[in-house]
C-alpha positions in Angstrom: 96.2 117.1 95.6 94.9 113.6 96.0 93.9 112.5 99.5 95.8 109.2 98.9 99.1 111.1 98.2 101.9 111.4 100.6 103.0 114.9 101.5 106.7 115.8 101.9 107.7 119.3 103.1 111.2 120.6 102.4 112.3 123.5 104.5 114.9 125.6 102.7 117.4 128.2 104.1 118.1 126.1 107.2 121.4 127.8 107.3 119.6 131.0 108.5 118.1 129.1 111.5 119.5 128.2 114.9 119.1 124.6 116.1 116.2 125.7 118.4 114.4 127.2 115.4 114.2 123.8 113.7 112.1 122.5 116.6 110.0 125.7 116.5 109.3 125.4 112.8 108.3 121.8 113.4 105.9 122.8 116.2 104.4 125.6 114.0 103.9 123.2 111.1 102.2 120.7 113.4 99.8 123.4 114.7 99.1 124.7 111.2 98.4 121.2 109.8 96.0 120.4 112.7 94.3 123.7 112.3 93.8 123.4 108.5 93.0 119.7 108.6 94.3 119.4 105.1 96.6 116.4 105.4 96.0 113.1 107.1 98.8 112.6 109.6 99.4 109.1 108.2 100.3 110.6 104.8 102.8 113.0 106.1 106.5 112.1 105.4 108.9 112.6 108.3 112.6 113.4 108.3 114.3 111.0 110.7 118.0 111.6 111.6 119.1 109.8 114.8 116.9 111.1 117.6 115.7 113.9 115.4 112.2 113.6 113.9 110.8 116.5 111.9 107.8 117.0 109.7 110.0 118.5 107.1 113.4 118.0 105.5 115.7 120.9 106.5 117.9 121.9 103.6 120.8 124.4 103.6 120.8 126.3 100.4 124.5 127.4 100.6 126.5 124.4 101.9 125.7 121.2 100.0 127.8 119.0 102.2 125.8 120.1 105.2 122.5 118.8 103.7 123.9 115.9 101.6 122.6 113.4 104.2 119.2 115.2 104.2 118.9 114.8 100.4 120.0 111.2 100.6 117.3 110.5 103.2 114.7 112.4 101.1 115.7 110.4 98.0 115.5 107.1 100.0 112.1 108.0 101.4 110.7 109.0 98.0 111.9 105.9 96.3 110.4 103.7 99.1 107.1 105.5 98.8 107.1 105.3 95.0 107.9 101.6 95.0 104.8 100.9 97.0 102.4 102.9 94.7 100.0 100.8 92.7 100.6 102.9 89.6 104.3 102.2 89.7 103.7 98.5 89.9 101.4 98.4 86.9 102.9 97.0 83.7 103.0 99.5 80.9 102.6 98.2 77.3 105.5 99.0 75.1 103.2 100.7 72.5 102.3 103.2 75.2 105.9 103.9 76.0 106.7 104.4 72.2 103.6 106.6 71.9 104.7 108.8 74.8 108.3 108.9 73.5 107.1 110.1 70.1 105.1 112.9 71.8 108.1 114.0 73.8 110.2 114.0 70.7 107.7 116.1 68.8 107.3 118.5 71.7 111.1 119.0 72.1 111.6 119.6 68.4 108.7 122.0 67.9 108.9 123.8 71.3 105.2 124.1 71.3 103.1 124.0 74.5 100.4 122.1 72.7 99.6 119.4 70.1 96.6 119.2 67.9 94.0 116.6 68.4 94.6 115.4 64.8 98.3 114.9 65.5 97.6 113.0 68.7 95.0 110.8 66.9 97.5 110.1 64.1 100.2 109.0 66.6 97.7 107.0 68.5 96.7 105.1 65.4 100.4 104.7 64.4 101.1 102.7 67.6 97.8 100.7 67.4 96.2 102.4 70.5 92.4 102.2 70.4 90.3 105.0 71.7 89.1 103.2 74.8 92.7 102.3 75.6 93.8 105.9 75.1 91.3 107.0 77.8 93.1 104.7 80.3 96.4 106.4 79.6 
């Protein structure tokens, strides 16, 4: 967990809760977060739906049409947050993209959970990526 990261909670099984429980869960989450002091309140992502404002996104595991708007809001929120991240705005050299693609291809073909240092070095050289540049990746 990075202190600069935003935190988004998704509450599942909302279909098992009464309306009053949503508020109770929100209050419990508030108390827990204050007690643990793990997350800066400014980094917490809220679910806003009309007058409703919760510290989590309530999701119904059974009826997708009931939570379709929640997923849409979650998607919009995540896209907005990601768009503002410095790392998303960085330009990525094509050789890095080609290098990563070759690694993904190799991994999907071999079904291995690892790659040898020699193989990585060979692929790095193939795409003209210098050691110092590889460290930045």
